[in-house]
ZAMARGU-4260 file (C-alpha; in steps of 0.2 Angstrom, whole numbers, plus 5000, padded with zeros to 4 digits):
<rodrens>
0) 4812/4804/5437 | 4822/4817/5447 | 4812/4827/5459 | 4815/4845/5455 | 4808/4860/5464
5) 4796/4866/5451 | 4780/4858/5453 | 4761/4858/5450 | 4751/4867/5464 | 4749/4859/5481
10) 4738/4868/5493 | 4749/4877/5506 | 4738/4874/5521 | 4723/4882/5529 | 4731/4898/5535
15) 4734/4913/5523 | 4752/4918/5526 | 4760/4934/5518 | 4745/4937/5508 | 4742/4955/5509
20) 4728/4962/5499 | 4733/4977/5487 | 4720/4989/5495 | 4729/4987/5512 | 4746/4993/5507
25) 4752/5007/5496 | 4764/5002/5482 | 4778/5015/5482 | 4781/5026/5467 | 4798/5030/5461
30) 4796/5048/5468 | 4791/5042/5485 | 4802/5042/5501 | 4800/5026/5509 | 4794/5028/5527
35) 4806/5021/5540 | 4799/5028/5555 | 4793/5011/5562 | 4811/5004/5561 | 4823/5004/5575
40) 4839/4998/5582 | 4836/4991/5600 | 4855/4993/5604 | 4860/5008/5594 | 4877/5015/5598
45) 4882/5001/5610 | 4895/4993/5598 | 4912/5003/5597 | 4922/5000/5581 | 4938/4990/5584
50) 4954/4994/5575 | 4962/4977/5579 | 4972/4970/5564 | 4966/4955/5554 | 4975/4939/5552
55) 4966/4935/5536 | 4972/4944/5520 | 4962/4958/5514 | 4965/4967/5497 | 4964/4986/5495
60) 4958/4984/5477 | 4944/4995/5470 | 4934/4994/5454 | 4943/5009/5448 | 4960/4999/5450
65) 4952/4985/5439 | 4946/4997/5426 | 4964/5004/5424 | 4971/4987/5421 | 4957/4984/5408
70) 4949/4970/5418 | 4933/4980/5419 | 4920/4982/5413 | 4915/4964/5412 | 4901/4960/5400
75) 4890/4971/5389 | 4874/4972/5399 | 4870/4989/5404 | 4854/4987/5415 | 4836/4986/5411
80) 4825/5001/5406 | 4816/5001/5423 | 4833/5001/5432 | 4841/5015/5421 | 4825/5026/5422
85) 4825/5026/5441 | 4844/5024/5447 | 4843/5039/5458 | 4828/5032/5468 | 4836/5015/5470
90) 4852/5023/5477 | 4842/5033/5489 | 4833/5018/5495 | 4848/5006/5495 | 4844/4999/5512
95) 4825/5000/5510 | 4826/4988/5495 | 4837/4975/5502 | 4821/4965/5505 | 4804/4965/5498
100) 4787/4956/5500 | 4772/4952/5489 | 4756/4962/5489 | 4742/4950/5482 | 4728/4957/5471
105) 4711/4956/5479 | 4704/4939/5478 | 4721/4930/5476 | 4733/4922/5488 | 4746/4909/5489
110) 4732/4896/5490 | 4725/4902/5473 | 4741/4903/5464 | 4744/4889/5452 | 4761/4884/5445
115) 4765/4894/5430 | 4749/4904/5433 | 4746/4922/5431 | 4755/4935/5441 | 4742/4942/5454
120) 4754/4952/5465 | 4765/4968/5466 | 4780/4971/5477 | 4783/4983/5492 | 4800/4985/5500
125) 4803/4980/5518 | 4812/4995/5525 | 4828/4993/5534 | 4838/5007/5542 | 4855/5011/5536
130) 4869/5010/5548 | 4878/5026/5555 | 4895/5031/5548 | 4910/5022/5554 | 4916/5036/5564
135) 4902/5032/5577 | 4898/5018/5588 | 4887/5005/5579 | 4870/4997/5582 | 4876/4979/5580
140) 4892/4969/5581 | 4890/4965/5563 | 4890/4984/5559 | 4905/4987/5570 | 4914/4973/5561
145) 4909/4980/5544 | 4917/4996/5549 | 4933/4987/5556 | 4934/4978/5539 | 4933/4993/5528
150) 4943/5004/5539 | 4958/4992/5536 | 4957/4995/5517 | 4963/5009/5506 | 4976/5016/5518
155) 4987/5021/5504 | 4973/5031/5496 | 4968/5039/5512 | 4986/5046/5514 | 4983/5055/5497
160) 4965/5058/5496 | 4954/5055/5512 | 4938/5059/5504 | 4941/5046/5490 | 4946/5033/5503
165) 4930/5036/5513 | 4920/5034/5497 | 4928/5018/5492 | 4926/5011/5510 | 4907/5016/5510
170) 4905/5007/5494 | 4913/4991/5500 | 4903/4992/5516 | 4887/4993/5506 | 4892/4978/5496
175) 4896/4968/5512 | 4878/4973/5518 | 4871/4966/5501 | 4880/4950/5504 | 4874/4948/5522
180) 4857/4955/5520 | 4851/4956/5502 | 4836/4944/5500 | 4825/4953/5487 | 4809/4944/5491
185) 4816/4927/5490 | 4808/4922/5506 | 4793/4916/5495 | 4802/4903/5486 | 4801/4889/5500
190) 4783/4893/5504 | 4777/4894/5486 | 4789/4883/5476 | 4798/4871/5487 | 4781/4866/5495
195) 4776/4858/5479 | 4788/4844/5482 | 4788/4844/5501 | 4770/4840/5503 | 4763/4857/5507
200) 4768/4873/5515 | 4767/4865/5533 | 4782/4854/5528 | 4793/4870/5525 | 4799/4875/5542
205) 4815/4878/5550 | 4816/4869/5567 | 4834/4873/5570 | 4828/4892/5571 | 4820/4887/5588
210) 4832/4897/5600 | 4833/4881/5611 | 4844/4874/5597 | 4856/4888/5597 | 4870/4879/5607
215) 4870/4864/5595 | 4866/4872/5578 | 4884/4870/5571 | 4886/4853/5579 | 4870/4846/5571
220) 4868/4856/5555 | 4884/4865/5551 | 4875/4882/5553 | 4884/4897/5560 | 4876/4907/5574
225) 4875/4926/5572 | 4889/4931/5585 | 4878/4946/5590 | 4863/4935/5596 | 4860/4926/5612
230) 4848/4912/5616 | 4830/4919/5619 | 4816/4913/5629 | 4797/4914/5630 | 4798/4933/5629
235) 4806/4932/5612 | 4794/4918/5607 | 4808/4906/5607 | 4818/4915/5594 | 4836/4921/5597
240) 4838/4938/5605 | 4847/4949/5592 | 4851/4968/5591 | 4847/4967/5572 | 4828/4965/5571
245) 4829/4955/5555 | 4842/4943/5561 | 4835/4926/5564 | 4850/4921/5575 | 4858/4911/5561
250) 4869/4919/5548 | 4862/4918/5530 | 4843/4918/5536 | 4834/4934/5538 | 4817/4935/5546
255) 4803/4947/5541 | 4786/4948/5549 | 4773/4936/5541 | 4756/4944/5537 | 4742/4942/5549
260) 4734/4925/5548 | 4715/4926/5544 | 4701/4915/5545 | 4688/4912/5531 | 4678/4927/5535
265) 4694/4938/5535 | 4696/4940/5553 | 4714/4941/5560 | 4717/4926/5571 | 4735/4928/5573
270) 4745/4945/5573 | 4763/4941/5571 | 4768/4958/5579 | 4756/4956/5594 | 4749/4938/5597
275) 4755/4928/5611 | 4766/4912/5608 | 4759/4897/5600 | 4767/4880/5600 | 4764/4877/5582
280) 4769/4895/5576 | 4786/4890/5570 | 4781/4875/5560 | 4767/4885/5552 | 4778/4901/5549
285) 4765/4911/5557 | 4776/4925/5565 | 4791/4926/5553 | 4795/4921/5535 | 4814/4918/5531
290) 4824/4926/5517 | 4841/4919/5512 | 4856/4931/5508 | 4871/4924/5499 | 4881/4921/5515
295) 4869/4906/5519 | 4882/4896/5509 | 4897/4907/5509 | 4901/4912/5527 | 4912/4900/5535
300) 4925/4900/5549 | 4941/4909/5546 | 4954/4895/5545 | 4967/4907/5552 | 4958/4910/5568
305) 4946/4896/5572 | 4933/4898/5586 | 4935/4891/5603 | 4918/4884/5602 | 4910/4883/5584
310) 4893/4885/5591 | 4899/4902/5599 | 4909/4911/5586 | 4915/4929/5587 | 4915/4940/5571
315) 4934/4938/5571 | 4932/4919/5568 | 4922/4922/5552 | 4926/4924/5534 | 4911/4930/5523
320) 4918/4922/5507 | 4927/4906/5510 | 4912/4895/5509 | 4904/4885/5523 | 4912/4868/5521
325) 4901/4860/5534 | 4883/4865/5531 | 4871/4852/5525 | 4863/4863/5512 | 4849/4863/5505
330) 4842/4850/5516 | 4840/4864/5529 | 4823/4869/5520 | 4816/4851/5521 | 4818/4847/5539
335) 4799/4846/5541 | 4797/4832/5528 | 4796/4813/5532 | 4812/4804/5532 | 4805/4793/5518
340) 4801/4808/5507 | 4810/4807/5490 | 4816/4825/5491 | 4826/4820/5507 | 4834/4806/5498
345) 4839/4816/5483 | 4847/4829/5494 | 4857/4816/5503 | 4868/4815/5487 | 4876/4832/5492
350) 4890/4830/5504 | 4892/4844/5518 | 4898/4860/5510 | 4890/4857/5493 | 4874/4862/5485
355) 4866/4857/5468 | 4863/4874/5460 | 4852/4866/5447 | 4840/4859/5459 | 4827/4872/5455
360) 4831/4876/5437 | 4833/4858/5435 | 4844/4849/5422 | 4840/4832/5428 | 4857/4827/5432
365) 4864/4824/5449 | 4878/4836/5451 | 4880/4844/5469 | 4896/4856/5469 | 4905/4866/5482
370) 4903/4885/5484 | 4915/4895/5475 | 4930/4901/5486 | 4930/4919/5483 | 4948/4925/5485
375) 4958/4937/5475 | 4945/4938/5461 | 4955/4953/5454 | 4968/4941/5449 | 4957/4929/5440
380) 4959/4928/5421 | 4948/4938/5410 | 4943/4932/5393 | 4935/4941/5378 | 4920/4932/5371
385) 4905/4936/5360 | 4889/4940/5369 | 4871/4945/5366 | 4864/4959/5375 | 4848/4953/5384
390) 4839/4970/5382 | 4844/4976/5365 | 4849/4959/5357 | 4865/4967/5350 | 4879/4955/5347
395) 4896/4962/5354 | 4912/4956/5361 | 4915/4959/5379 | 4926/4954/5394 | 4921/4940/5406
400) 4927/4928/5419 | 4922/4910/5419 | 4913/4908/5435 | 4903/4892/5438 | 4911/4875/5438
405) 4910/4872/5419 | 4913/4891/5416 | 4894/4893/5411 | 4891/4911/5418 | 4901/4919/5405
410) 4893/4936/5401 | 4902/4947/5415 | 4901/4948/5434 | 4885/4958/5435 | 4874/4945/5427
415) 4884/4931/5435 | 4880/4939/5452 | 4862/4943/5450 | 4859/4926/5443 | 4864/4919/5460
420) 4850/4929/5468 | 4838/4921/5455 | 4845/4904/5459 | 4841/4907/5478 | 4823/4912/5475
425) 4822/4930/5469 | 4808/4932/5456 | 4805/4913/5455 | 4786/4913/5450 | 4788/4928/5438
430) 4804/4924/5429 | 4809/4906/5429 | 4795/4894/5435 | 4785/4899/5419 | 4800/4892/5409
435) 4801/4875/5417 | 4794/4860/5410 | 4777/4855/5416 | 4777/4839/5426 | 4769/4824/5417
440) 4771/4832/5400 | 4781/4821/5387 | 4778/4831/5371 | 4777/4849/5365 | 4784/4865/5373
445) 4780/4861/5391 | 4790/4845/5390 | 4807/4855/5391 | 4814/4871/5397 | 4813/4888/5388
450) 4824/4903/5391 | 4823/4914/5405 | 4821/4932/5398 | 4830/4946/5408 | 4820/4960/5400
455) 4803/4952/5404 | 4809/4947/5422 | 4814/4965/5426 | 4797/4972/5419 | 4787/4959/5430
460) 4798/4957/5445 | 4803/4973/5453 | 4816/4965/5465 | 4827/4961/5450 | 4830/4980/5449
465) 4832/4981/5467 | 4846/4969/5466 | 4853/4974/5450 | 4856/4992/5456 | 4867/4985/5470
470) 4879/4973/5460 | 4893/4986/5458 | 4893/4988/5476 | 4893/4970/5479 | 4907/4967/5467
475) 4917/4981/5476 | 4916/4971/5492 | 4920/4954/5484 | 4936/4960/5476 | 4943/4964/5493
480) 4944/4946/5499 | 4961/4939/5499 | 4968/4921/5503 | 4970/4913/5520 | 4988/4908/5523
485) 4993/4894/5535 | 5008/4903/5541 | 4997/4917/5547 | 4986/4905/5556 | 4985/4902/5575
490) 4975/4887/5581 | 4963/4888/5595 | 4975/4881/5607 | 4988/4894/5602 | 4998/4882/5590
495) 5005/4893/5576 | 5001/4887/5558 | 5020/4885/5555 | 5020/4869/5566 | 5009/4860/5553
500) 5021/4862/5538 | 5038/4856/5534 | 5046/4871/5526 | 5062/4861/5521 | 5052/4852/5508
505) 5043/4867/5500 | 5057/4871/5487 | 5056/4854/5480 | 5037/4854/5481 | 5038/4870/5471
510) 5048/4862/5457 | 5035/4847/5457 | 5021/4859/5456 | 5029/4869/5441 | 5031/4853/5431
515) 5015/4843/5436 | 5002/4856/5441 | 5005/4874/5435 | 5000/4871/5417 | 4982/4871/5424
520) 4984/4879/5441 | 4993/4895/5438 | 4987/4911/5431 | 5004/4914/5423 | 4998/4904/5408
525) 5011/4894/5399 | 5011/4893/5380 | 5002/4879/5372 | 5018/4872/5364 | 5026/4869/5380
530) 5012/4863/5391 | 5015/4844/5388 | 5034/4846/5390 | 5038/4846/5409 | 5056/4851/5407
535) 5050/4866/5397 | 5037/4870/5410 | 5050/4869/5424 | 5060/4882/5414 | 5045/4893/5411
540) 5041/4895/5429 | 5059/4897/5435 | 5059/4912/5448 | 5040/4913/5448 | 5032/4915/5465
545) 5016/4905/5466 | 5011/4910/5484 | 5011/4926/5494 | 5025/4939/5493 | 5025/4938/5512
550) 5032/4920/5512 | 5040/4920/5495 | 5057/4915/5501 | 5051/4898/5507 | 5048/4893/5489
555) 5067/4893/5485 | 5082/4887/5493 | 5095/4899/5500 | 5107/4895/5486 | 5093/4898/5473
560) 5088/4915/5481 | 5105/4922/5483 | 5113/4917/5467 | 5117/4933/5456 | 5108/4925/5441
565) 5092/4924/5451 | 5093/4941/5458 | 5097/4949/5441 | 5082/4940/5432 | 5068/4939/5445
570) 5072/4953/5458 | 5069/4972/5457 | 5071/4987/5469 | 5055/4996/5472 | 5053/5015/5475
575) 5059/5013/5493 | 5074/5004/5487 | 5069/4987/5494 | 5074/4972/5484 | 5058/4962/5480
580) 5052/4949/5468 | 5049/4958/5451 | 5032/4952/5449 | 5026/4961/5465 | 5036/4977/5462
585) 5028/4978/5445 | 5010/4973/5449 | 5009/4974/5468 | 4994/4963/5474 | 4991/4959/5455
590) 5007/4949/5456 | 4999/4936/5466 | 4996/4920/5456 | 4978/4915/5457 | 4984/4897/5455
595) 4971/4893/5442 | 4970/4897/5423 | 4951/4895/5422 | 4952/4887/5405 | 4939/4874/5401
600) 4946/4856/5401 | 4936/4842/5393 | 4928/4831/5406 | 4935/4815/5398 | 4953/4822/5401
605) 4949/4826/5419 | 4940/4810/5422 | 4929/4816/5437 | 4911/4812/5438 | 4904/4818/5422
610) 4886/4824/5427 | 4892/4842/5433 | 4902/4844/5417 | 4886/4839/5407 | 4876/4853/5415
615) 4866/4861/5401 | 4855/4875/5408 | 4866/4888/5399 | 4863/4880/5382 | 4854/4889/5368
620) 4835/4886/5371 | 4838/4882/5390 | 4833/4891/5405 | 4849/4902/5407 | 4853/4904/5389
625) 4855/4923/5392 | 4868/4921/5405 | 4881/4912/5394 | 4891/4919/5380 | 4889/4914/5361
630) 4907/4908/5362 | 4902/4896/5376 | 4887/4890/5366 | 4898/4886/5352 | 4912/4877/5361
635) 4919/4862/5352 | 4912/4846/5357 | 4923/4837/5369 | 4917/4820/5363 | 4903/4807/5365
640) 4895/4798/5380 | 4885/4782/5381 | 4866/4782/5379 | 4860/4771/5393 | 4843/4764/5396
645) 4835/4771/5412 | 4842/4762/5427 | 4825/4762/5435 | 4818/4750/5421 | 4818/4732/5428
650) 4830/4720/5420 | 4836/4730/5405 | 4840/4746/5415 | 4858/4752/5413 | 4860/4744/5396
655) 4870/4754/5383 | 4860/4757/5367 | 4871/4769/5358 | 4881/4785/5360 | 4877/4804/5359
660) 4889/4819/5355 | 4890/4833/5368 | 4885/4849/5360 | 4880/4867/5365 | 4894/4871/5378
665) 4894/4858/5391 | 4907/4844/5393 | 4920/4854/5402 | 4926/4859/5419 | 4936/4874/5422
670) 4953/4873/5430 | 4950/4879/5448 | 4961/4890/5459 | 4971/4881/5473 | 4972/4897/5484
675) 4970/4891/5502 | 4968/4873/5496 | 4976/4868/5513 | 4960/4875/5522 | 4946/4869/5510
680) 4947/4850/5509 | 4939/4838/5505 | 4943/4840/5486 | 4935/4839/5469 | 4920/4849/5464
685) 4909/4839/5475 | 4919/4836/5490 | 4921/4818/5486 | 4940/4816/5489 | 4943/4814/5507
690) 4931/4816/5522 | 4927/4830/5534 | 4935/4826/5551 | 4923/4827/5566 | 4926/4828/5585
695) 4921/4813/5596 | 4903/4821/5599 | 4901/4822/5580 | 4904/4841/5578 | 4914/4845/5562
700) 4932/4849/5567 | 4936/4867/5562 | 4953/4869/5570 | 4968/4872/5560 | 4974/4854/5565
705) 4957/4847/5559 | 4959/4856/5542 | 4977/4850/5540 | 4971/4832/5544 | 4957/4834/5531
710) 4970/4841/5518 | 4983/4828/5521 | 4970/4813/5520 | 4962/4821/5505 | 4978/4824/5496
715) 4984/4806/5499 | 4967/4800/5491 | 4969/4813/5477 | 4986/4806/5472 | 4980/4788/5472
720) 4974/4777/5458 | 4955/4776/5455 | 4956/4759/5447 | 4949/4746/5458 | 4962/4733/5450
725) 4976/4743/5457 | 4982/4742/5475 | 4981/4754/5484 | 4966/4763/5476 | 4953/4775/5481
730) 4938/4767/5489 | 4923/4771/5477 | 4910/4782/5484 | 4892/4781/5478 | 4878/4790/5487
735) 4864/4778/5491 | 4846/4779/5499 | 4846/4776/5517 | 4828/4770/5518 | 4815/4762/5506
740) 4805/4775/5496 | 4791/4776/5483 | 4796/4785/5468 | 4784/4793/5456 | 4787/4794/5437
745) 4786/4813/5437 | 4796/4826/5446 | 4783/4833/5457 | 4780/4815/5463 | 4763/4816/5456
750) 4754/4802/5446 | 4746/4786/5451 | 4762/4775/5448 | 4774/4773/5462 | 4790/4763/5460
755) 4797/4754/5475 | 4816/4759/5478 | 4825/4749/5490 | 4837/4755/5503 | 4854/4756/5496
760) 4850/4760/5479 | 4862/4773/5470 | 4854/4790/5471 | 4860/4794/5454 | 4850/4780/5446
765) 4834/4791/5448 | 4842/4809/5450 | 4851/4808/5433 | 4836/4804/5422 | 4824/4816/5414
770) 4806/4812/5417 | 4801/4821/5401 | 4812/4809/5391 | 4811/4794/5403 | 4818/4780/5391
775) 4836/4784/5395 | 4848/4791/5408 | 4851/4810/5406 | 4868/4806/5413 | 4875/4789/5418
780) 4889/4791/5431 | 4887/4783/5448 | 4905/4785/5455 | 4908/4802/5463 | 4926/4802/5468
785) 4935/4796/5452 | 4946/4805/5440 | 4960/4818/5442 | 4973/4805/5440 | 4987/4818/5438
790) 5002/4815/5449 | 4997/4798/5454 | 5013/4791/5447 | 5024/4803/5457 | 5037/4796/5469
795) 5032/4796/5488 | 5046/4809/5491 | 5039/4821/5477 | 5021/4818/5483 | 5026/4823/5501
800) 5035/4838/5494 | 5021/4844/5484 | 5009/4842/5499 | 5020/4853/5510 | 5021/4866/5496
805) 5002/4867/5494 | 5001/4871/5512 | 5010/4887/5509 | 4998/4893/5496
</rodrens>
């Protein structure tokens, strides 16, 4: 009964949007040079490149460095036939293929396309100009900041080989542009796909894009304004005024001209490029359609340097990879729906800063999660696992990291990255909607998922290849992101981060961490035979620096640091004769502990809400089968769970009728990194431990002081019993409906039967049940903030010391 976002056809309204007939547009061949003569930068050359230093930590790490350390290549996938046959063309048209649009065959349109129906369109790129080299003034502040970013990298390489440093910087810059601008045709997903549950295309609009909302976008929605833009007016059709023609004014939302609106006779009644403003044009998406790059979830405020006004940030206030802890996502897409709409109630289960990534590729389990905090990925553990090549079918061992919350994306970074683009709308209708179950079907093939096939996808959806050609550049950008350290922070009132930490307690906190936490939260992996022996763990981590080399001395007392034994065992002179911790002399930035071992731990040991751990989209026969390794699919079962009658069934709903064994890979959560944990509260995979502090007017508090308040309160709750019989204990959190609704029996909310659901009903009661197997709950777990009882029995002094130690990380 969970409303998912793959549904039977609903008419999208009376106007034909983005329905370009094939005879009107030339489909480019791989020998064509894409025409960019119509593109322009309104403010070209107006933004000088700053060389101001960063407070945040950046890493001068290249993919070549990773390969030398046998960390690359990850995975065995080598690209599709279409990609490999035309690599030169994709590289030459790098910026021209960051976005794309559908060209519909004659006689077809969004109105005629049925769910899981035939493909009646081709793609054309949406041209975008490449920025000038970084030794020149730039056309936007974004581009100037990109140059500042890359110019701060690879200083050591530049001293020896300037040409090589330039090439490395250019690759990182291209990757950053993919992160901020790559949409690859995904603007169609809301209008074609989400509309099927929203009640029509006219319900899919973005009222917060109205420029008159600019001064309260973050306060109301957690959205981050593009620092380059200013509030527009009638002359901009009430969109923000931006130097980038494709910026909507909100980071993570790119605008492209909609196709002309035509009447039944084919006459153009609204030309997006020329027609005067209409009051209903935003609601009907008549002038622009909106694409969604990765930064819609991942760009957030830099904790080291918070903005004076979060509705008016500068580029220096932003981090592209920390994740937006404040955004209400993906409710942003459904602002046009009625408050009583089921989809709005479903999305209420996600706290700010979380998103249920299985909403579209539905697993029928309520499991919103935080965005991955992308820091020091070069120091993550790498595992060797058996994989199946999605093009050749060959079985072969390859290296991988464990990316998603349960470690599901386990076939290398390239496919893990490109799957994210699929998940945010790329190639929806061609590549994965055909593999969803059909609403209302209870038996046969259409009653369950079938696997997404990468080879078929690339053949039928050219934007897959547009994106795939850029994943190496994107990876080169992502590995340059480092942690954000409290001791480098300065609050907006000038208060230094050091004021928020009691450094005298850090050495004791380090000892507590080594004994109680490091067996899961350190990339220096302790042998199995000592992990349950806390004294042995303490000895194993003696002398190990968990945090930054910049602040390593605070982790030890003066007596410890200065003892001859410590110096002999853990210190070493570098080539310049400086005495430094041995781990950094030997490995430089690779000596930084990632503060997580990425190993899968059974959900019943962690004890957190089980529904995320039971996520099964990567199982054999399920939608993302090709994105998980064979080792993942053959994981040992972590145990059994209760089989419970569907909670929406009157009287007997919720009754246990048996048990089932978990098989096929799910049932685990990977041990996450605690890098910058001081800045990323609330805690757990779903932000359910602690609360986000707000200012008196309701604006989320993004100051250093506010983050520390969130961290301390979340920490205190984390180290508190979740047993209601114990006092004190965590107050149980269960998301509930805030209004009465009518719930249909199938996920598209179709069918004649509508169940009344009263205000205050746990949302998990109907979001964790599979309408194609409606007798029982798919997952039965209402409480969202339980589990992770490690450290609950520590003394108050040890808890306090551990808290202060974690602030240093």
